N, C-alpha and C positions, 0 to 999 in steps of 0.2 A: 028185732032187727039183727040181721046177720052181719058180722064184722067183715070187712074186706080182708082178703088173704094177706099175710105178711110176706113181703118180698125183700130182697137185699140187693143193693146196688154198690158196686165197688168204685170208690172215689180215690183218686191219687194213684201214684205208682211207687214201686219199690218199698222201702221201709215206711213211707208216708201213706201207703194204701190202707184204707179202712172200709168196713162193710157198713153201709148205711141202711137202716130199716125203713121201709116204705109201705104204706097201705094206700091202695087206689080203689075208690068207689066209682065204678063205671056209671056214666050218665051223659047227658047232653049239655049244651051251652058252654060258655067259656069255662075252662077248668078253674076251680077254686083251690088255691094252694095254701095250706096252713104252715106258718113259720112260728114255732114256739119260742118261749122265753129261755133265759139263762137257767140251766139245770131243770127245766121242765121237760115234758115229753108229749107225744101225740095221743096219749090216753087221758090227758088232763081234761078238766070239766068243759072248757070252752071248745077245745078241739073235738071232743066227743059230741057235744051239742051241735056243732056245725055239721058233723058227719051225719047225725040223725036228721037234720034238716035236708041235707043232700039226698039221703035215702028216701025221704018223704016226697021230695020234689023232682026226683030223677036227675039230679045234677051230678056232674063229675067232680069228685073231691080227692085231692092228693094230700096225704099227711106223711110226715117223715120225722125221724129223730136225728138231730145233728150227731156227729161223732162224739162218743163218750156220754151220750144222753140216751135214756130209755133202752131200747133193744139194739141200738147200734154199737159197733165196736169202737175201740180207741181209748186212749188214756187222757183223762180230763186235763191234767196239768200240761199236756203237750199240745192242747188245742188253743186256737186263737180266733179272733174275728175273721181273719183271712181264711182259715181252714173251714170255719162254719159257713162262710159265704161260698166257698168252693163247693161244700156239700149241697147248699141250696141251689146253686146254679147247675150242678150236675143233675139234681132231681128235676129241675125245670127242663133241661135239655132232653132228658130221657122220657119224661112222662107228660109234659105239657106242650104238645105239638100245636095247639091252638093258643090264641092270645089269652094269657091267664089273668085272673084276679088274685092278688097276693094279700093274704090276711096275716098280719104280723103282730104278735103280742110281745110287749116289752122289748127285750133284745131282738126278737123277731121283727119288730117294727124297723129297727136299724138295718137289719139284714135285708128286709123287703125294699127299703129305700135304696140301698146300695145295688141290689139286683136290678131294680127298675131303671136306675140311672145307667148301669152298665148295659142293659138291654137297649135303651134308647141310643146309646153311643154306637151300638153295632147295628142299628136299623131294625131292632125287634121291638114290637109294641107291647105295652102292658095295658090291660083293660081298666085297671084301677087298683088302688090300695085302700084297705081298711086296716087302720092301725090302732091297737088297744094299748094305751099308756106307752107310746113309743119311746124307747130308751136310746135315741140317737146319741152317739158319743158317750155312752154311759161309763166306759172305762176311765175316761178323763173327767167328765163333768160330775158323775155321780159316785165314783169310787175314789180316784186319785185326789180330786179337789176337796173331798170330805175327810181325807186321812190326816191324822196329826203328823207333825214332823217326826215323832218317834216311830210311828207306824210306817211312814215312808222310808225311813232309814232302815227299818227291819226288813221291809220288802226288797229294797235294793241289796241289802247285805245277804239275805237268805234266799232270795229268788222266789219266795212264796210267802203269802200272808193268809192265815186262816181266819176268815171273817164270819162271825156268827150269823145264822140265817133264821128267819121267821118261818121258813117253808120246809126246812129239813132238819132232822136231829143233829146232823153233823155240819160243821161250818163249811162255807164256800172257800175253796182254795183259789186265791187270787194270785196269779203269777206275774212276775216282772215282765215276762214275755208277752202276756196278755195285754198289759198296760202299754208297753212299747209298740206292739203291733196295732193296738187300737188307734194310736195316734196317726197311723198311715191312712185310716179310714174316716177320720173325723169330718163331719159335714157342716157343722153349725157356724164355722167361721165365714161362710159365704152363702150364696143362694143354693137352696135345695130344690131341684126341679126333676121329679121323676117322670115328667112328660105324660101324665095321666091324672084322672080325678083322684082325690084323696079325701077320705073321711076318717077323722081321728075321734076316738072315744076315750075320754079321760075322766077319772074320778078325782074329785077335789079333796078327798081325804086320803089320797095316795101318799104315803110317806117314803116309798121307794123311788118313784118317779113323780115328783111333785107337779101339780098342774101348771106351775110357772114354767116348767121345762116344755110342756106342750105349747104354751104361748110363745116361747122362743122359737120352737119349730114352725109354728104357724106364721111367724114373722118372716121366716126364710123361704116359705113355700109361695108359689104363685097364688094370687088371690082368686083367680078364676078356677072354678071346679074344686075348690078346697072347702071342706066343712069341718068344724070342730064342735063336738057335742061334749059339754061339761056336765058331769053328773055330780051334783052338790054333795050327796051322801055316799058317793062311790069310793071304794078303796082300790088297791092295786090289782086285786084279782078280777074284779068286775065279772063275777061268776054267779050272781044271783039271777033268778028267773027273769027279772025285768032287764038286767044287764044283757043276758043272753038274747032276749027279744030285740034289744037295740042292735046288737051285733048282727043277728040274722037279717034284720031290716036293712042295715047298711050294706051288707053283701048283696042282698036281693035287689036293692036300688041300682047298684052298678051293673048287676047281671041283666 
């Protein structure tokens, strides 16, 4: 399978401008857009597997790296949910001229819900959302609320807290700006209505985004056209062959 060519899209202006790396696999049907997780990139297992499915089935697939992720430019500690949402919406505007299917993993699930909500508010449709361990409001619910008082004080004082990661040798830099900006985008205090079908895939052995978080999201979504698949032995990655098969089936069902 030949990989799609790497392209770059400039997002933002002035000192805030950054080059976002994008790969577009040409094909038919509603474009499938991959939105990755926090500190992940478009070459990760699930994104690559979805690209292989698109190549086999002749589907259009769009992958990209948020600023300061993968092949994109930018400084991680200067990025926020606002800037990563702006990256996603710029990619949609530039490459998804037809009604898209948004596939969001972890943080990408939050970005996908925000983008779909914003699209609906401006009269643009979304064909559907497939969300893998969606981490809506994770800066507040899964980071800030889990920190000790000492860690919170350190974050406020120093502006950054380096949190050990199971997925990278170096710790995740969590900035005060990221936490404060995340509060502007929190969705779980009210109804979450992306105005399209939603399928959530959630592992019950996920310690990063616990399945109880998915149940909270389910409670905020419209009951109509919403599906939650709980995988009893699934972890946060959901990258095993059987997990990939569920992901592909969920996307194909919407398509």
